[in-house]
N, CA, C and O atoms as a GROMACS GRO file, in nm:
protein
  344
    1UNK      N    1  21.874  17.481  10.296
    1UNK     CA    2  21.832  17.390  10.328
    1UNK      C    3  21.886  17.405  10.484
    1UNK      O    4  21.994  17.460  10.506
    2UNK      N    5  21.823  17.364  10.564
    2UNK     CA    6  21.843  17.353  10.720
    2UNK      C    7  21.980  17.266  10.767
    2UNK      O    8  21.987  17.145  10.744
    3UNK      N    9  22.058  17.321  10.817
    3UNK     CA   10  22.147  17.226  10.897
    3UNK      C   11  22.172  17.196  11.007
    3UNK      O   12  22.230  17.282  11.073
    4UNK      N   13  22.149  17.099  11.055
    4UNK     CA   14  22.172  17.059  11.219
    4UNK      C   15  22.262  16.989  11.295
    4UNK      O   16  22.340  16.946  11.210
    5UNK      N   17  22.295  16.956  11.387
    5UNK     CA   18  22.409  16.957  11.459
    5UNK      C   19  22.364  16.865  11.551
    5UNK      O   20  22.294  16.911  11.641
    6UNK      N   21  22.387  16.747  11.552
    6UNK     CA   22  22.390  16.648  11.693
    6UNK      C   23  22.489  16.592  11.736
    6UNK      O   24  22.584  16.579  11.658
    7UNK      N   25  22.501  16.534  11.891
    7UNK     CA   26  22.612  16.499  11.968
    7UNK      C   27  22.578  16.342  11.945
    7UNK      O   28  22.471  16.300  11.901
    8UNK      N   29  22.667  16.281  11.975
    8UNK     CA   30  22.696  16.119  11.954
    8UNK      C   31  22.707  16.121  12.112
    8UNK      O   32  22.796  16.165  12.185
    9UNK      N   33  22.566  16.048  12.145
    9UNK     CA   34  22.616  16.004  12.316
    9UNK      C   35  22.707  15.915  12.349
    9UNK      O   36  22.716  15.805  12.294
   10UNK      N   37  22.781  15.953  12.440
   10UNK     CA   38  22.869  15.902  12.509
   10UNK      C   39  23.023  15.941  12.442
   10UNK      O   40  23.125  15.875  12.461
   11UNK      N   41  23.016  16.040  12.377
   11UNK     CA   42  23.143  16.103  12.315
   11UNK      C   43  23.139  16.266  12.308
   11UNK      O   44  23.054  16.345  12.349
   12UNK      N   45  23.234  16.281  12.256
   12UNK     CA   46  23.237  16.457  12.232
   12UNK      C   47  23.200  16.491  12.088
   12UNK      O   48  23.146  16.596  12.055
   13UNK      N   49  23.235  16.396  12.007
   13UNK     CA   50  23.158  16.443  11.865
   13UNK      C   51  23.030  16.491  11.817
   13UNK      O   52  22.918  16.465  11.859
   14UNK      N   53  23.056  16.542  11.751
   14UNK     CA   54  22.934  16.595  11.656
   14UNK      C   55  22.906  16.555  11.522
   14UNK      O   56  22.992  16.528  11.439
   15UNK      N   57  22.782  16.552  11.506
   15UNK     CA   58  22.782  16.514  11.355
   15UNK      C   59  22.658  16.613  11.290
   15UNK      O   60  22.561  16.660  11.349
   16UNK      N   61  22.694  16.625  11.155
   16UNK     CA   62  22.638  16.767  11.100
   16UNK      C   63  22.523  16.710  10.986
   16UNK      O   64  22.562  16.638  10.894
   17UNK      N   65  22.409  16.739  10.996
   17UNK     CA   66  22.350  16.678  10.891
   17UNK      C   67  22.252  16.807  10.822
   17UNK      O   68  22.216  16.913  10.874
   18UNK      N   69  22.229  16.765  10.712
   18UNK     CA   70  22.114  16.879  10.606
   18UNK      C   71  22.001  16.849  10.600
   18UNK      O   72  21.976  16.756  10.523
   19UNK      N   73  21.887  16.913  10.675
   19UNK     CA   74  21.767  16.849  10.618
   19UNK      C   75  21.707  16.877  10.464
   19UNK      O   76  21.721  16.979  10.397
   20UNK      N   77  21.643  16.763  10.434
   20UNK     CA   78  21.580  16.793  10.314
   20UNK      C   79  21.432  16.790  10.337
   20UNK      O   80  21.372  16.866  10.262
   21UNK      N   81  21.360  16.722  10.419
   21UNK     CA   82  21.223  16.709  10.469
   21UNK      C   83  21.243  16.636  10.592
   21UNK      O   84  21.331  16.566  10.642
   22UNK      N   85  21.104  16.685  10.626
   22UNK     CA   86  21.047  16.658  10.765
   22UNK      C   87  20.893  16.584  10.758
   22UNK      O   88  20.856  16.580  10.641
   23UNK      N   89  20.810  16.535  10.836
   23UNK     CA   90  20.707  16.475  10.839
   23UNK      C   91  20.654  16.423  10.986
   23UNK      O   92  20.731  16.411  11.082
   24UNK      N   93  20.566  16.404  10.989
   24UNK     CA   94  20.489  16.323  11.072
   24UNK      C   95  20.393  16.244  11.066
   24UNK      O   96  20.283  16.267  11.013
   25UNK      N   97  20.435  16.127  11.128
   25UNK     CA   98  20.326  15.986  11.090
   25UNK      C   99  20.277  15.877  11.250
   25UNK      O  100  20.347  15.804  11.321
   26UNK      N  101  20.165  15.903  11.255
   26UNK     CA  102  20.133  15.834  11.378
   26UNK      C  103  20.167  15.925  11.504
   26UNK      O  104  20.178  15.878  11.617
   27UNK      N  105  20.182  16.054  11.476
   27UNK     CA  106  20.207  16.126  11.605
   27UNK      C  107  20.377  16.120  11.615
   27UNK      O  108  20.419  16.171  11.719
   28UNK      N  109  20.460  16.078  11.545
   28UNK     CA  110  20.619  16.046  11.537
   28UNK      C  111  20.664  16.170  11.467
   28UNK      O  112  20.579  16.219  11.392
   29UNK      N  113  20.773  16.229  11.475
   29UNK     CA  114  20.833  16.326  11.396
   29UNK      C  115  20.925  16.249  11.311
   29UNK      O  116  20.956  16.153  11.381
   30UNK      N  117  20.987  16.238  11.194
   30UNK     CA  118  21.078  16.223  11.085
   30UNK      C  119  21.140  16.287  11.016
   30UNK      O  120  21.070  16.366  10.954
   31UNK      N  121  21.276  16.295  10.988
   31UNK     CA  122  21.357  16.408  10.932
   31UNK      C  123  21.420  16.286  10.831
   31UNK      O  124  21.453  16.170  10.854
   32UNK      N  125  21.419  16.370  10.706
   32UNK     CA  126  21.497  16.296  10.562
   32UNK      C  127  21.645  16.395  10.589
   32UNK      O  128  21.638  16.516  10.608
   33UNK      N  129  21.750  16.333  10.587
   33UNK     CA  130  21.822  16.423  10.594
   33UNK      C  131  21.988  16.342  10.534
   33UNK      O  132  22.010  16.221  10.539
   34UNK      N  133  22.080  16.442  10.483
   34UNK     CA  134  22.187  16.410  10.407
   34UNK      C  135  22.330  16.453  10.509
   34UNK      O  136  22.327  16.521  10.612
   35UNK      N  137  22.425  16.403  10.455
   35UNK     CA  138  22.564  16.428  10.517
   35UNK      C  139  22.592  16.545  10.486
   35UNK      O  140  22.643  16.618  10.571
   36UNK      N  141  22.557  16.605  10.319
   36UNK     CA  142  22.607  16.702  10.214
   36UNK      C  143  22.516  16.804  10.178
   36UNK      O  144  22.401  16.763  10.194
   37UNK      N  145  22.520  16.883  10.149
   37UNK     CA  146  22.453  17.002  10.070
   37UNK      C  147  22.396  16.998   9.956
   37UNK      O  148  22.302  17.058   9.904
   38UNK      N  149  22.507  16.874   9.904
   38UNK     CA  150  22.467  16.835   9.781
   38UNK      C  151  22.405  16.664   9.752
   38UNK      O  152  22.460  16.554   9.748
   39UNK      N  153  22.239  16.720   9.734
   39UNK     CA  154  22.168  16.624   9.686
   39UNK      C  155  22.194  16.536   9.612
   39UNK      O  156  22.158  16.426   9.655
   40UNK      N  157  22.248  16.536   9.503
   40UNK     CA  158  22.323  16.447   9.430
   40UNK      C  159  22.424  16.349   9.452
   40UNK      O  160  22.412  16.240   9.397
   41UNK      N  161  22.522  16.374   9.527
   41UNK     CA  162  22.636  16.330   9.556
   41UNK      C  163  22.600  16.242   9.734
   41UNK      O  164  22.692  16.175   9.779
   42UNK      N  165  22.497  16.249   9.798
   42UNK     CA  166  22.507  16.251   9.892
   42UNK      C  167  22.426  16.124   9.937
   42UNK      O  168  22.329  16.092   9.868
   43UNK      N  169  22.460  16.047  10.052
   43UNK     CA  170  22.323  15.935  10.087
   43UNK      C  171  22.239  16.010  10.194
   43UNK      O  172  22.290  16.087  10.275
   44UNK      N  173  22.107  15.982  10.190
   44UNK     CA  174  22.026  16.005  10.282
   44UNK      C  175  21.987  15.902  10.388
   44UNK      O  176  21.994  15.781  10.365
   45UNK      N  177  21.947  15.951  10.500
   45UNK     CA  178  21.917  15.906  10.625
   45UNK      C  179  21.760  15.937  10.655
   45UNK      O  180  21.698  16.031  10.605
   46UNK      N  181  21.706  15.841  10.748
   46UNK     CA  182  21.558  15.863  10.770
   46UNK      C  183  21.605  15.904  10.915
   46UNK      O  184  21.696  15.823  10.933
   47UNK      N  185  21.599  15.982  11.028
   47UNK     CA  186  21.583  15.960  11.170
   47UNK      C  187  21.446  16.008  11.191
   47UNK      O  188  21.369  16.082  11.130
   48UNK      N  189  21.442  15.908  11.346
   48UNK     CA  190  21.305  15.900  11.390
   48UNK      C  191  21.341  15.993  11.516
   48UNK      O  192  21.454  15.982  11.563
   49UNK      N  193  21.253  16.079  11.569
   49UNK     CA  194  21.265  16.160  11.688
   49UNK      C  195  21.200  16.059  11.782
   49UNK      O  196  21.081  16.030  11.779
   50UNK      N  197  21.277  16.016  11.854
   50UNK     CA  198  21.223  15.940  12.026
   50UNK      C  199  21.236  16.012  12.145
   50UNK      O  200  21.250  15.947  12.249
   51UNK      N  201  21.235  16.131  12.149
   51UNK     CA  202  21.169  16.210  12.226
   51UNK      C  203  21.060  16.207  12.273
   51UNK      O  204  20.981  16.167  12.187
   52UNK      N  205  21.005  16.233  12.383
   52UNK     CA  206  20.870  16.273  12.452
   52UNK      C  207  20.819  16.396  12.473
   52UNK      O  208  20.909  16.477  12.456
   53UNK      N  209  20.689  16.463  12.509
   53UNK     CA  210  20.673  16.589  12.519
   53UNK      C  211  20.744  16.617  12.687
   53UNK      O  212  20.750  16.548  12.788
   54UNK      N  213  20.779  16.723  12.659
   54UNK     CA  214  20.849  16.806  12.768
   54UNK      C  215  20.957  16.782  12.749
   54UNK      O  216  21.014  16.890  12.747
   55UNK      N  217  21.053  16.674  12.727
   55UNK     CA  218  21.191  16.636  12.663
   55UNK      C  219  21.241  16.799  12.643
   55UNK      O  220  21.178  16.874  12.567
   56UNK      N  221  21.372  16.850  12.727
   56UNK     CA  222  21.435  16.935  12.712
   56UNK      C  223  21.511  16.933  12.537
   56UNK      O  224  21.529  17.034  12.470
   57UNK      N  225  21.542  16.798  12.495
   57UNK     CA  226  21.638  16.778  12.406
   57UNK      C  227  21.593  16.695  12.323
   57UNK      O  228  21.552  16.596  12.384
   58UNK      N  229  21.576  16.682  12.171
   58UNK     CA  230  21.532  16.591  12.070
   58UNK      C  231  21.648  16.484  12.093
   58UNK      O  232  21.768  16.504  12.107
   59UNK      N  233  21.564  16.337  12.094
   59UNK     CA  234  21.646  16.254  12.110
   59UNK      C  235  21.651  16.111  11.947
   59UNK      O  236  21.605  15.998  11.964
   60UNK      N  237  21.710  16.154  11.820
   60UNK     CA  238  21.730  16.102  11.725
   60UNK      C  239  21.781  15.953  11.695
   60UNK      O  240  21.897  15.920  11.720
   61UNK      N  241  21.684  15.865  11.639
   61UNK     CA  242  21.803  15.738  11.583
   61UNK      C  243  21.786  15.712  11.435
   61UNK      O  244  21.698  15.780  11.382
   62UNK      N  245  21.848  15.634  11.363
   62UNK     CA  246  21.836  15.626  11.217
   62UNK      C  247  21.726  15.499  11.240
   62UNK      O  248  21.731  15.418  11.332
   63UNK      N  249  21.634  15.502  11.142
   63UNK     CA  250  21.550  15.423  11.106
   63UNK      C  251  21.587  15.294  11.016
   63UNK      O  252  21.595  15.304  10.893
   64UNK      N  253  21.607  15.189  11.076
   64UNK     CA  254  21.691  15.074  11.062
   64UNK      C  255  21.584  14.956  10.991
   64UNK      O  256  21.611  14.870  10.907
   65UNK      N  257  21.458  14.985  11.057
   65UNK     CA  258  21.350  14.839  11.063
   65UNK      C  259  21.300  14.840  10.919
   65UNK      O  260  21.235  14.937  10.878
   66UNK      N  261  21.321  14.759  10.857
   66UNK     CA  262  21.303  14.744  10.682
   66UNK      C  263  21.170  14.780  10.672
   66UNK      O  264  21.158  14.874  10.593
   67UNK      N  265  21.015  14.728  10.743
   67UNK     CA  266  20.880  14.756  10.735
   67UNK      C  267  20.880  14.932  10.738
   67UNK      O  268  20.867  15.005  10.640
   68UNK      N  269  20.894  14.964  10.851
   68UNK     CA  270  20.937  15.123  10.918
   68UNK      C  271  20.986  15.209  10.796
   68UNK      O  272  20.939  15.315  10.754
   69UNK      N  273  21.088  15.138  10.753
   69UNK     CA  274  21.206  15.272  10.655
   69UNK      C  275  21.122  15.243  10.500
   69UNK      O  276  21.125  15.340  10.423
   70UNK      N  277  21.066  15.150  10.462
   70UNK     CA  278  20.975  15.166  10.337
   70UNK      C  279  20.885  15.250  10.350
   70UNK      O  280  20.868  15.339  10.266
   71UNK      N  281  20.784  15.233  10.496
   71UNK     CA  282  20.688  15.318  10.461
   71UNK      C  283  20.704  15.485  10.491
   71UNK      O  284  20.638  15.585  10.462
   72UNK      N  285  20.817  15.460  10.556
   72UNK     CA  286  20.820  15.647  10.567
   72UNK      C  287  20.917  15.694  10.465
   72UNK      O  288  20.908  15.811  10.429
   73UNK      N  289  21.040  15.593  10.397
   73UNK     CA  290  21.035  15.674  10.296
   73UNK      C  291  20.968  15.679  10.172
   73UNK      O  292  21.002  15.753  10.080
   74UNK      N  293  20.858  15.588  10.170
   74UNK     CA  294  20.761  15.622  10.069
   74UNK      C  295  20.674  15.770  10.044
   74UNK      O  296  20.650  15.841   9.946
   75UNK      N  297  20.628  15.773  10.237
   75UNK     CA  298  20.564  15.930  10.231
   75UNK      C  299  20.688  16.049  10.193
   75UNK      O  300  20.658  16.155  10.137
   76UNK      N  301  20.796  16.025  10.223
   76UNK     CA  302  20.908  16.141  10.216
   76UNK      C  303  20.894  16.132  10.038
   76UNK      O  304  20.866  16.234   9.975
   77UNK      N  305  20.920  15.990   9.962
   77UNK     CA  306  20.911  16.041   9.804
   77UNK      C  307  20.815  16.084   9.722
   77UNK      O  308  20.830  16.126   9.608
   78UNK      N  309  20.653  16.066   9.821
   78UNK     CA  310  20.589  16.188   9.759
   78UNK      C  311  20.608  16.328   9.813
   78UNK      O  312  20.553  16.405   9.735
   79UNK      N  313  20.654  16.382   9.898
   79UNK     CA  314  20.661  16.449   9.909
   79UNK      C  315  20.772  16.562   9.852
   79UNK      O  316  20.762  16.684   9.856
   80UNK      N  317  20.870  16.488   9.804
   80UNK     CA  318  20.992  16.534   9.738
   80UNK      C  319  21.004  16.446   9.633
   80UNK      O  320  21.092  16.361   9.646
   81UNK      N  321  20.917  16.444   9.501
   81UNK     CA  322  20.884  16.398   9.391
   81UNK      C  323  21.022  16.415   9.291
   81UNK      O  324  21.066  16.329   9.216
   82UNK      N  325  21.071  16.540   9.311
   82UNK     CA  326  21.204  16.531   9.212
   82UNK      C  327  21.356  16.497   9.283
   82UNK      O  328  21.466  16.548   9.257
   83UNK      N  329  21.322  16.399   9.373
   83UNK     CA  330  21.487  16.326   9.464
   83UNK      C  331  21.441  16.206   9.475
   83UNK      O  332  21.333  16.176   9.525
   84UNK      N  333  21.558  16.097   9.409
   84UNK     CA  334  21.519  15.968   9.357
   84UNK      C  335  21.595  15.912   9.549
   84UNK      O  336  21.703  15.944   9.598
   85UNK      N  337  21.498  15.832   9.602
   85UNK     CA  338  21.521  15.829   9.688
   85UNK      C  339  21.558  15.663   9.670
   85UNK      O  340  21.469  15.585   9.704
   86UNK      N  341  21.671  15.612   9.624
   86UNK     CA  342  21.725  15.479   9.614
   86UNK      C  343  21.800  15.418   9.748
   86UNK      O  344  21.848  15.304   9.745
   0.00000   0.00000   0.00000
């Protein structure tokens, strides 16, 4: 499982996530991540890549809008049939 580190804007804080899966929908990249490599005991988040072509660094935000969250989580549920995404 790939591990990635994000810098929190405006602070020196760094946050580490483990990537369970990634997908692209309508030209936008999404990551399904957890804070722990123990999939059974960890909360999952869906991150959306907001960066544009040519940007030096990727910019991600947690998907919170209900309709988008439902649609993207459905795609991840199909990709990861053996993981319960509740």
